[in-house]
C-alpha positions as CSV (number, residue, x, y, z in Angstrom):
1,M,91.1,93.0,73.0
2,K,91.7,90.3,75.6
3,Y,94.5,90.7,78.1
4,I,95.9,88.7,81.0
5,A,97.3,90.7,83.9
6,H,99.9,88.9,85.9
7,I,99.8,90.4,89.3
8,N,102.2,90.1,92.3
9,V,101.1,91.2,95.8
10,M,103.6,91.2,98.5
11,P,103.9,92.4,102.0
12,L,105.6,95.6,102.5
13,K,109.3,95.2,103.2
14,E,109.0,97.4,106.3
15,L,106.5,94.8,107.8
16,L,107.1,91.5,109.5
17,D,106.1,88.5,107.3
18,P,105.3,85.8,109.7
19,Q,104.6,83.1,107.1
20,G,107.9,84.0,105.1
21,K,109.8,83.7,108.5
22,A,108.2,80.3,109.2
23,V,109.0,79.0,105.7
24,N,112.6,80.4,106.1
25,N,113.0,78.7,109.5
26,S,111.7,75.4,107.9
27,L,114.0,75.6,104.9
28,H,117.0,76.0,107.4
29,N,115.7,73.0,109.3
30,L,115.8,71.0,106.1
31,G,119.5,71.9,105.6
32,L,118.9,74.8,103.2
33,T,120.9,77.2,105.2
34,N,121.9,79.5,102.4
35,V,118.3,80.7,102.1
36,S,117.4,84.0,103.7
37,N,114.8,86.8,103.8
38,V,111.8,84.6,102.5
39,R,108.8,86.6,101.7
40,I,105.3,85.1,100.9
41,G,102.9,86.9,98.7
42,K,100.1,86.2,96.1
43,H,100.4,85.7,92.4
44,I,97.1,86.4,90.5
45,H,96.2,85.9,86.9
46,L,93.4,88.1,85.7
47,H,91.7,87.7,82.3
48,L,90.0,90.9,81.1
49,E,88.7,92.5,78.0
50,A,89.6,96.2,77.3
51,A,89.7,98.5,74.3
52,N,93.3,98.9,74.6
53,K,96.4,98.4,76.8
54,D,95.9,101.7,78.7
55,E,92.4,100.8,79.7
56,A,93.5,97.2,80.7
57,T,96.2,98.9,82.9
58,K,93.7,101.2,84.6
59,M,91.3,98.2,85.1
60,T,94.0,96.1,86.7
61,Q,95.2,99.1,89.0
62,E,91.6,99.6,90.2
63,A,91.1,95.9,91.0
64,C,94.5,95.8,92.9
65,K,93.8,99.0,94.9
66,K,90.2,98.1,95.6
67,L,90.2,94.5,96.2
68,L,93.4,92.4,95.6
69,A,96.0,94.3,97.8
70,N,95.7,95.9,101.2
71,Q,97.8,98.9,100.4
72,V,98.4,99.5,104.2
73,M,100.3,96.3,104.4
74,E,101.0,95.1,100.8
75,S,102.6,96.4,97.6
76,F,101.5,95.2,94.1
77,D,103.1,95.2,90.6
78,F,101.8,93.6,87.4
79,T,102.5,93.0,83.7
80,L,100.0,92.7,81.0
81,S,100.1,90.4,78.0
82,E,97.7,89.9,75.1
83,G,95.6,86.8,75.7
């Protein structure tokens, strides 16, 4: 079966996010002062073929752990849909 993994990779909450801080400050400069705690991450779509959803889940986890997310500095989560 074909699946699409929708993966979100974000900096760990305990770590400073310089890009998020810069965007937060820029939004304030534009008058959007009600915005706070901006965090910048990555959203990845991964198309894959697997025998079943469990196998697709394992493949997605492996891709995230080995390549897509630096687990020292980032966390990840994902959802799978048939595609």
